N, C-alpha and C positions, 0 to 999 in steps of 0.2 A: 522479563517483558521485552518485546521487540524494540521499543524505544531505547532501552539500555544497550542493546547490541549495536544499534545504529549510532548512538552517541559515542560508543567505543570504537568506531571505525569499521564495523562489519562490512565486508564486500569491497573495501578499498583496494586491498592487495590483489584481489581476484579480478578487478576491473569491471565489476557488475554495474549495469545501468540502473536507473532508479526503480524501475519495475522489478528487475531481478533482485535488487537489494531487499525490496519489500517481501517478495515471495520466498526467496531463499532464507531471509532472516526469520520470517514467520514460520517457516518449516522447522527451523531450530527452536525458536522461542515457544511456539504453540504445539510443537511435536506433531506436525501435520502428517508425517510419514510419506512425503512425496519423494519419489526416486529422481535420479539425475535426468531421466527423460521427461518427466512431468515438469520439472523446474524449467525446462527450455521453453515452456509455454509463455513465459513472461518476456522472452528476448525481444520480440518485435514491438513491445509497448513502451520502451524507453524513449526519451526525447519526445514525448507526446505522440506516440505511435509513429515516430520517425518524421512527423510533419508538424511538430510543436503544437499539437491540439491538446486533448486532455492529458494532464500530467501523468507520467508513467508511474510515479509513486502512488497516485490515486488509483489507477487501473490495477496496479499490483495489489493494492489493498482490497479492491473489489474481488479479485481472484481468491484471496484469503477468506473473505466473508462467504463467498460461494462454497468453498471447500468446507468451512466450518458449520454453515447454517442451512445448507440445502441438502435434503436427504437423497433425492434422486433427480429432480428437475425444478427449475425456477418457478414454474406455474403451480406447484403443489400447494403453495400458500402465498400470502402477501409479505412474508417475512423478509426475503432477500431484497425486494423492492423497497420496503420500508427502511431497512438498514442502509441500502445504497443511497437513498435520498437523504437520510440523516447524515451519513458520512460526507457527502458532497456539501450539504448545507453547513455543517460544522467547519469543514475545511475552508469553504469560501468566506465564512464569517471571520475566521481567525487569520487567514492569509490574504483575503481580498480577491483571490482569483482561484480558478480550478484549471485553467489552461496553461500549458507549458510556456508559451511566449511571454506573457506578462509576469509570470512567476520567475522566469530566468532573468528577465530585465530588472526586477526589483530585488531578488534574493540571491542570485548566483554570483559568486566571486571566484576569482582564479584560484585562490587558496582553498576555499571551502567547497567549491563546485556547487552542487545542488543539495548539500547535506542538510541545510536548515529546512528546506522544502520537504525532504524525505523524513527528517526527524519529526516535523509537525504531523505528517501523515501517519507515522508510526505511533505517535502519542494518542492521536484520535482513534486509531484502530485499536490500540491497547484498551482504551476506555470502553469502547463498544464491546470488544471481545470479553473483557472482564465482566461487564454487566450482563451480557447475554449468556455467558457460561455459568454465571451465578444463578441466573433465572432457571437454568436447566438442571441444577443440582438438587 
């Protein structure tokens, strides 16, 4: 699962930002099949899209949900919207915020950086992915 990779320091040596850790890690954990070029899509979403808005770990997770649960486009069903809302609701309930600024203020440390924030996003994503992929089997 993605949360195990994150817990074990995935992306630390590579210097990945929070959104990149989520997408790159999910690519490994969920076998998404994304190539190096596709993985660059997460680069601008770290640090709350560079302006400390929505947390990069969350936006990275949404990219994963889209890859896994959208066949061709978002408007083909209500599934991606429903999963997105669920993800944000669960994350906000467990962490208190979904924006980078308050998350960093409360959870970021010099030693850990934002790893606790990223780990929580990975745990919630794992739960949703596991449930939704079991539905499809």
